N, C-alpha and C positions, 0 to 999 in steps of 0.2 A: 104850278099846280099845287093846291092846298090839299092836304090829307085830313081826314076827319080828326078833330081834336087839336089841330095845329092852330096857332094864333100868330098873325102878322102884326108887326109894329111899323108905323110910319115914322120916318126920321123927323117930321115937322111937328110932332106932338110936344106939348110943354111937359115939364117934369111931373106936374100934377096929373095931367091927362094920361101920361104913360103909367103912372102909379095906379090910377083907376083901372086902366086896361090890364095891368099886371095882376091886380087883385081879382078882376073878372076872369082872366085866363086861368089863374090858380084855382078859382072856384069851379070853373068848367072842367078843368082837368081832374080835380079832386072828385067831382061828381062822376066823371066818366071812368075813372080808374076802378071804381067799385063794381062795375058791370051791372047787369040786370039782376034785380032781386037781392042785392047784397046789402040791404039796409043794415040792421044791427044784429044779424044772425050770429050766433056764437061760432067759433071755429070748430071744425070737425076733429074729434079726438081719434087719432089713428092708433093710439097705443093699445086699445082694446083689440083691434084686429091683429096687431102684431103679437099680443099676448096669446090670443087664440091660436094663431099659426104656430107659435113656439110650443104651446101645450100639445097641440096635435102632433108636431114633429117628435116631441119627446115620447108621446104615447105610441106612435108608429115605430119608433126605434126600439122601445122596450118590447113591443109585441113581436117584432121581427127577431129580437134576441131570444125570446121564449120559443118561438116557432122553430128557429134553427137549433136551439138547445134540445127541443123535443125530438127533432130528426136525428141528432147525434146520439141522444139517449136510446132511441129506438134501434139505431144501427149497432150500438154496443150490446143492447139486450138481445138483439138478433143473433149475435155470435154464439150464444148458448140457448137461444129461444127461452129466455127467462122472463115470464110475464110479471114477475114480482120485483123486477129491478127497481131499486130505490130512485135511481136517476130519472126514470120516467115520471114518477109522481112529483118530481121537482119542477117539471116543465108542462105537465098535462094534468087535467082534472076533468071531472064529469064524464060526458059521453066520449070525449076524445081519449081519455085514459082507458076507459072500458074497451073501446075499439082496438086500441093498440095491444092491451093485455089479452084480449080474446084472440087476436091474430097470433100472438106469440104462443099462447097456450095451445092453439091448433097445431102450430109447427112442432112444438115440443112433443105432443101426443103422437105425431106422425114420424118422430125421429128425424126432424129436419132442423136446419139452422139457416140463417140469412147472412151472407157476407158479400163483400165487395164495396163499391163506392157508388153513391148517387150524386146527381147534380141537381141543384135547386136554385131557382131564381124568384124568390117570393117578392110580391109587391103588395103594399097596403092598398086596399080599394075603398075603405070607408073607416071613419072614426067617429064615435058618438058617445055620449052627448057632448055637444059643444057648450061652453068653451073649453072644458077640461075632460077629454075623452077617457072613458074607462073600458071601452070595448072597441076593438079594431078588427076589421075583416081583412083577410089575406087571400090572395090568389097566387098559385104557383103552377109551374109546368114542371113537375117533378120527374126527372129522368132516372129511371131505375134499371136501365138496360145492363148496367154492370153491377147491380145490387140484386143478387139472385138467390134462389133457394137451393140448398145442397142437403144431401143426406148427412147424418152424423159422421159417416166415414169419409166424407169429402167429395162424393160424386154429385154432379149437377142434376137437379130434378128437371127433366126435359119438358114436362108439360107446363111448367110455370116459366113464362118468358117476361122480360122487362119491356119497357117502352116509355114514352113520354106521356105522363098522366096529369090531366087537369086536376088540381088539388085545391080545395077551398078550406079555410079554417077560420074560426073565431077565437080571438085571444082576449081575455078579460083580466082586468086588475080588480081583484075582489078584496084584497086586504092591504091597503097602502101601496107598497111597491112590489107586490107579488103578482107578476103577470104570468098567466098560464093559458095554454091552448085548451079551450073547453069543448069545441066541436071540430071535427075534421071529416072531410069527405074526399075520397080518392076515386077518380073515374077509371074506367078500363084503359088499357094501353092505347096510345096514339090518338087520344082525343084532342090534345093540344100540339 
């Protein structure tokens, strides 16, 4: 049984006849190897796709570093409820910085601090514009069950409880390699 594209040779052919059939077979196989529509189209450049993926991966990594840095800075500032902590401004700007500072100022006025540990699992959900993103969206299920509010004297404030909170943030690179969280929204406990 012959398969498509296979060529059979008879043992009785002359050398000249065999050569003609060999040339014909080579031409048929060469024409068949290109497949349909493979005339003289240029090869596809996959390096642009790889470069876009690499740029996105770098942007996402930098955005996650800024987001995690912001959470760490907030936890440190929370120990004294210092809304003017310089570390916050290193990782946050715009409305995100304002939100964090406003919260810390509220705690300070009430004679309260924040202490303990939080758990975070941030994931990038979008990066734009391509091919070189400067804005990355992040989603997190921030667990603050052990990151609670206390009085200055160290007593737990009972009416403020922690939980797993759906948190979204936007991180932007506005000046070269300076990635900062520019928006943050934290949902009520047990949303995620």
